[in-house]
PDB file as gemmi writes it, atoms N, CA and C in Angstrom:
CRYST1    1.000    1.000    1.000  90.00  90.00  90.00 P 1                      
ATOM      1  N   MET A   1     -14.778  -8.841  -9.276  1.00  0.00           N  
ATOM      2  CA  MET A   1     -14.003  -7.954  -9.144  1.00  0.00           C  
ATOM      3  C   MET A   1     -13.092  -8.407  -8.036  1.00  0.00           C  
ATOM      4  N   ARG A   2     -11.690  -7.920  -7.707  1.00  0.00           N  
ATOM      5  CA  ARG A   2     -11.472  -8.283  -6.305  1.00  0.00           C  
ATOM      6  C   ARG A   2     -10.802  -6.006  -5.555  1.00  0.00           C  
ATOM      7  N   ILE A   3     -11.205  -6.261  -4.308  1.00  0.00           N  
ATOM      8  CA  ILE A   3     -10.930  -4.908  -3.723  1.00  0.00           C  
ATOM      9  C   ILE A   3     -10.211  -5.341  -2.612  1.00  0.00           C  
ATOM     10  N   VAL A   4      -9.033  -5.111  -2.642  1.00  0.00           N  
ATOM     11  CA  VAL A   4      -7.789  -4.859  -1.910  1.00  0.00           C  
ATOM     12  C   VAL A   4      -8.309  -3.616  -0.872  1.00  0.00           C  
ATOM     13  N   ALA A   5      -8.371  -3.537   0.298  1.00  0.00           N  
ATOM     14  CA  ALA A   5      -8.190  -2.726   1.348  1.00  0.00           C  
ATOM     15  C   ALA A   5      -7.418  -2.997   2.587  1.00  0.00           C  
ATOM     16  N   VAL A   6      -6.832  -1.849   2.539  1.00  0.00           N  
ATOM     17  CA  VAL A   6      -5.980  -1.617   4.321  1.00  0.00           C  
ATOM     18  C   VAL A   6      -6.056   0.116   4.137  1.00  0.00           C  
ATOM     19  N   SER A   7      -5.465   0.106   5.967  1.00  0.00           N  
ATOM     20  CA  SER A   7      -5.674   1.006   6.628  1.00  0.00           C  
ATOM     21  C   SER A   7      -4.400   0.715   7.121  1.00  0.00           C  
ATOM     22  N   ASP A   8      -4.163   2.459   7.164  1.00  0.00           N  
ATOM     23  CA  ASP A   8      -3.324   2.762   8.876  1.00  0.00           C  
ATOM     24  C   ASP A   8      -2.206   2.151   8.900  1.00  0.00           C  
ATOM     25  N   THR A   9      -1.099   1.877   7.777  1.00  0.00           N  
ATOM     26  CA  THR A   9      -0.076   1.403   7.580  1.00  0.00           C  
ATOM     27  C   THR A   9       1.070   2.060   8.280  1.00  0.00           C  
ATOM     28  N   HIS A  10       0.808   3.153   8.609  1.00  0.00           N  
ATOM     29  CA  HIS A  10       2.116   3.295   9.518  1.00  0.00           C  
ATOM     30  C   HIS A  10       3.259   3.402   9.213  1.00  0.00           C  
ATOM     31  N   LEU A  11       4.183   3.276   7.383  1.00  0.00           N  
ATOM     32  CA  LEU A  11       5.675   2.326   7.124  1.00  0.00           C  
ATOM     33  C   LEU A  11       5.528   1.112   7.501  1.00  0.00           C  
ATOM     34  N   PHE A  12       4.422   0.269   8.121  1.00  0.00           N  
ATOM     35  CA  PHE A  12       4.776  -0.908   8.498  1.00  0.00           C  
ATOM     36  C   PHE A  12       4.139  -1.448   7.337  1.00  0.00           C  
ATOM     37  N   HIS A  13       4.047  -1.515   6.214  1.00  0.00           N  
ATOM     38  CA  HIS A  13       3.000  -2.119   5.104  1.00  0.00           C  
ATOM     39  C   HIS A  13       4.307  -3.185   4.298  1.00  0.00           C  
ATOM     40  N   ASP A  14       5.492  -3.424   4.872  1.00  0.00           N  
ATOM     41  CA  ASP A  14       5.850  -4.643   4.849  1.00  0.00           C  
ATOM     42  C   ASP A  14       5.851  -6.048   5.086  1.00  0.00           C  
ATOM     43  N   GLU A  15       4.981  -5.744   6.446  1.00  0.00           N  
ATOM     44  CA  GLU A  15       4.567  -6.501   7.606  1.00  0.00           C  
ATOM     45  C   GLU A  15       3.366  -7.122   6.511  1.00  0.00           C  
ATOM     46  N   LEU A  16       2.561  -6.245   6.061  1.00  0.00           N  
ATOM     47  CA  LEU A  16       1.252  -6.643   5.306  1.00  0.00           C  
ATOM     48  C   LEU A  16       1.232  -7.547   4.242  1.00  0.00           C  
ATOM     49  N   VAL A  17       0.206  -9.250   4.343  1.00  0.00           N  
ATOM     50  CA  VAL A  17       0.157  -9.838   3.485  1.00  0.00           C  
ATOM     51  C   VAL A  17      -0.914  -9.968   2.319  1.00  0.00           C  
ATOM     52  N   MET A  18      -0.663  -9.373   1.180  1.00  0.00           N  
ATOM     53  CA  MET A  18      -1.912  -9.239   0.414  1.00  0.00           C  
ATOM     54  C   MET A  18      -2.086  -9.494  -0.277  1.00  0.00           C  
ATOM     55  N   PRO A  19      -3.348 -10.060  -0.376  1.00  0.00           N  
ATOM     56  CA  PRO A  19      -4.039 -11.228  -2.023  1.00  0.00           C  
ATOM     57  C   PRO A  19      -4.298 -10.314  -3.127  1.00  0.00           C  
ATOM     58  N   PRO A  20      -3.692 -10.553  -3.887  1.00  0.00           N  
ATOM     59  CA  PRO A  20      -3.731  -9.845  -5.752  1.00  0.00           C  
ATOM     60  C   PRO A  20      -5.408  -9.668  -5.293  1.00  0.00           C  
ATOM     61  N   GLY A  21      -5.230  -8.535  -6.658  1.00  0.00           N  
ATOM     62  CA  GLY A  21      -6.962  -7.815  -6.592  1.00  0.00           C  
ATOM     63  C   GLY A  21      -6.917  -7.457  -7.416  1.00  0.00           C  
ATOM     64  N   ASP A  22      -8.075  -6.402  -8.032  1.00  0.00           N  
ATOM     65  CA  ASP A  22      -8.236  -5.634  -9.282  1.00  0.00           C  
ATOM     66  C   ASP A  22      -8.009  -4.228  -9.122  1.00  0.00           C  
ATOM     67  N   ILE A  23      -8.432  -3.901  -7.780  1.00  0.00           N  
ATOM     68  CA  ILE A  23      -8.761  -2.649  -7.400  1.00  0.00           C  
ATOM     69  C   ILE A  23      -7.920  -2.561  -5.791  1.00  0.00           C  
ATOM     70  N   PHE A  24      -6.741  -1.350  -5.628  1.00  0.00           N  
ATOM     71  CA  PHE A  24      -6.074  -1.192  -4.620  1.00  0.00           C  
ATOM     72  C   PHE A  24      -6.790  -0.275  -4.181  1.00  0.00           C  
ATOM     73  N   VAL A  25      -6.757   0.043  -2.535  1.00  0.00           N  
ATOM     74  CA  VAL A  25      -7.790   1.072  -1.518  1.00  0.00           C  
ATOM     75  C   VAL A  25      -6.398   1.617  -0.629  1.00  0.00           C  
ATOM     76  N   HIS A  26      -5.917   2.049  -0.394  1.00  0.00           N  
ATOM     77  CA  HIS A  26      -5.183   3.154   1.149  1.00  0.00           C  
ATOM     78  C   HIS A  26      -6.020   3.816   1.839  1.00  0.00           C  
ATOM     79  N   ALA A  27      -6.887   3.932   3.073  1.00  0.00           N  
ATOM     80  CA  ALA A  27      -7.916   4.505   3.797  1.00  0.00           C  
ATOM     81  C   ALA A  27      -6.499   4.840   5.556  1.00  0.00           C  
ATOM     82  N   GLY A  28      -6.359   6.370   6.040  1.00  0.00           N  
ATOM     83  CA  GLY A  28      -5.958   6.367   6.828  1.00  0.00           C  
ATOM     84  C   GLY A  28      -4.494   6.497   6.326  1.00  0.00           C  
ATOM     85  N   ASP A  29      -3.538   6.759   8.116  1.00  0.00           N  
ATOM     86  CA  ASP A  29      -1.883   6.883   7.657  1.00  0.00           C  
ATOM     87  C   ASP A  29      -1.500   6.510   6.608  1.00  0.00           C  
ATOM     88  N   MET A  30      -0.548   6.912   5.588  1.00  0.00           N  
ATOM     89  CA  MET A  30       0.709   5.871   5.260  1.00  0.00           C  
ATOM     90  C   MET A  30       2.056   5.936   5.842  1.00  0.00           C  
ATOM     91  N   CYS A  31       1.621   7.163   6.790  1.00  0.00           N  
ATOM     92  CA  CYS A  31       3.732   7.463   7.056  1.00  0.00           C  
ATOM     93  C   CYS A  31       3.368   7.666   8.918  1.00  0.00           C  
ATOM     94  N   ARG A  32       4.358   7.992   9.103  1.00  0.00           N  
ATOM     95  CA  ARG A  32       4.426   8.302  10.768  1.00  0.00           C  
ATOM     96  C   ARG A  32       4.318   9.599  10.918  1.00  0.00           C  
ATOM     97  N   ALA A  33       5.447  10.409  10.434  1.00  0.00           N  
ATOM     98  CA  ALA A  33       5.887  12.422  10.837  1.00  0.00           C  
ATOM     99  C   ALA A  33       5.519  12.457   9.694  1.00  0.00           C  
ATOM    100  N   GLY A  34       4.949  11.905   8.537  1.00  0.00           N  
ATOM    101  CA  GLY A  34       5.012  12.952   7.571  1.00  0.00           C  
ATOM    102  C   GLY A  34       5.151  13.513   6.302  1.00  0.00           C  
ATOM    103  N   ASP A  35       6.660  13.499   6.458  1.00  0.00           N  
ATOM    104  CA  ASP A  35       7.186  13.812   5.706  1.00  0.00           C  
ATOM    105  C   ASP A  35       7.430  13.456   4.361  1.00  0.00           C  
ATOM    106  N   LEU A  36       8.549  14.228   3.595  1.00  0.00           N  
ATOM    107  CA  LEU A  36       8.398  13.848   2.420  1.00  0.00           C  
ATOM    108  C   LEU A  36       8.809  12.472   2.129  1.00  0.00           C  
ATOM    109  N   GLU A  37      10.410  12.190   2.748  1.00  0.00           N  
ATOM    110  CA  GLU A  37      10.837  10.843   2.684  1.00  0.00           C  
ATOM    111  C   GLU A  37      10.454   9.756   3.126  1.00  0.00           C  
ATOM    112  N   GLU A  38       9.467  10.086   4.197  1.00  0.00           N  
ATOM    113  CA  GLU A  38       8.042   8.666   4.084  1.00  0.00           C  
ATOM    114  C   GLU A  38       7.723   8.297   3.186  1.00  0.00           C  
ATOM    115  N   PHE A  39       6.924   9.763   3.065  1.00  0.00           N  
ATOM    116  CA  PHE A  39       6.052  10.125   1.216  1.00  0.00           C  
ATOM    117  C   PHE A  39       6.342   9.061   0.260  1.00  0.00           C  
ATOM    118  N   ALA A  40       7.110   9.220   0.075  1.00  0.00           N  
ATOM    119  CA  ALA A  40       8.547   8.888  -0.551  1.00  0.00           C  
ATOM    120  C   ALA A  40       8.104   7.211  -0.603  1.00  0.00           C  
ATOM    121  N   ARG A  41       8.590   6.809   0.209  1.00  0.00           N  
ATOM    122  CA  ARG A  41       8.585   5.210   0.985  1.00  0.00           C  
ATOM    123  C   ARG A  41       7.360   4.535   0.579  1.00  0.00           C  
ATOM    124  N   ALA A  42       6.398   5.310   0.928  1.00  0.00           N  
ATOM    125  CA  ALA A  42       5.454   4.691   0.777  1.00  0.00           C  
ATOM    126  C   ALA A  42       4.279   4.496  -0.949  1.00  0.00           C  
ATOM    127  N   ALA A  43       4.318   5.460  -0.683  1.00  0.00           N  
ATOM    128  CA  ALA A  43       4.622   5.606  -2.401  1.00  0.00           C  
ATOM    129  C   ALA A  43       4.788   4.639  -3.180  1.00  0.00           C  
ATOM    130  N   SER A  44       5.973   4.573  -2.846  1.00  0.00           N  
ATOM    131  CA  SER A  44       7.179   3.057  -3.553  1.00  0.00           C  
ATOM    132  C   SER A  44       6.439   2.459  -3.425  1.00  0.00           C  
ATOM    133  N   TRP A  45       6.334   1.640  -2.365  1.00  0.00           N  
ATOM    134  CA  TRP A  45       5.895   0.444  -1.982  1.00  0.00           C  
ATOM    135  C   TRP A  45       4.388   0.242  -2.441  1.00  0.00           C  
ATOM    136  N   ILE A  46       3.294   0.997  -2.590  1.00  0.00           N  
ATOM    137  CA  ILE A  46       1.951   1.028  -3.770  1.00  0.00           C  
ATOM    138  C   ILE A  46       2.991   0.633  -5.265  1.00  0.00           C  
ATOM    139  N   ARG A  47       3.308   1.486  -5.626  1.00  0.00           N  
ATOM    140  CA  ARG A  47       3.737   1.211  -7.112  1.00  0.00           C  
ATOM    141  C   ARG A  47       4.035  -0.538  -6.933  1.00  0.00           C  
ATOM    142  N   GLY A  48       5.314  -0.358  -6.175  1.00  0.00           N  
ATOM    143  CA  GLY A  48       6.150  -2.044  -7.189  1.00  0.00           C  
ATOM    144  C   GLY A  48       4.323  -2.905  -6.193  1.00  0.00           C  
ATOM    145  N   SER A  49       3.268  -2.268  -5.365  1.00  0.00           N  
ATOM    146  CA  SER A  49       2.410  -3.556  -5.530  1.00  0.00           C  
ATOM    147  C   SER A  49       1.525  -3.298  -6.289  1.00  0.00           C  
ATOM    148  N   SER A  50       1.159  -3.101  -6.627  1.00  0.00           N  
ATOM    149  CA  SER A  50       0.033  -2.533  -7.995  1.00  0.00           C  
ATOM    150  C   SER A  50       0.447  -3.763  -9.532  1.00  0.00           C  
ATOM    151  N   ARG A  51       1.422  -3.649  -8.989  1.00  0.00           N  
ATOM    152  CA  ARG A  51       2.448  -4.313 -10.502  1.00  0.00           C  
ATOM    153  C   ARG A  51       2.597  -5.830  -9.982  1.00  0.00           C  
ATOM    154  N   SER A  52       3.077  -6.095  -9.253  1.00  0.00           N  
ATOM    155  CA  SER A  52       3.169  -7.337  -8.650  1.00  0.00           C  
ATOM    156  C   SER A  52       1.644  -8.424  -7.726  1.00  0.00           C  
ATOM    157  N   ARG A  53       0.356  -7.558  -7.588  1.00  0.00           N  
ATOM    158  CA  ARG A  53      -0.720  -8.020  -7.142  1.00  0.00           C  
ATOM    159  C   ARG A  53      -1.928  -8.296  -7.449  1.00  0.00           C  
ATOM    160  N   ARG A  54      -2.219  -7.425  -8.907  1.00  0.00           N  
ATOM    161  CA  ARG A  54      -2.458  -7.832 -10.263  1.00  0.00           C  
ATOM    162  C   ARG A  54      -3.458  -9.491 -10.432  1.00  0.00           C  
ATOM    163  N   ARG A  55      -4.954  -9.500 -10.420  1.00  0.00           N  
ATOM    164  CA  ARG A  55      -4.800 -10.522 -10.814  1.00  0.00           C  
ATOM    165  C   ARG A  55      -5.151 -11.000 -11.891  1.00  0.00           C  
ATOM    166  N   PRO A  56      -4.391 -12.880 -12.766  1.00  0.00           N  
ATOM    167  CA  PRO A  56      -3.994 -12.451 -13.729  1.00  0.00           C  
ATOM    168  C   PRO A  56      -5.767 -12.851 -14.189  1.00  0.00           C  
TER     169      PRO A  56                                                      
END                                                                             
């Protein structure tokens, strides 16, 4: 089992290179100001990453 963990992305998630994994953990700040628009962007990235980064 591979756990992929990131923290404090502050909406710079497009710059991350993430390996495939079984479990994704995000700790720390995902957003900068913390408004709903930023949260929606971060949540969309997590949803998209979880599908594309699963291990075979």
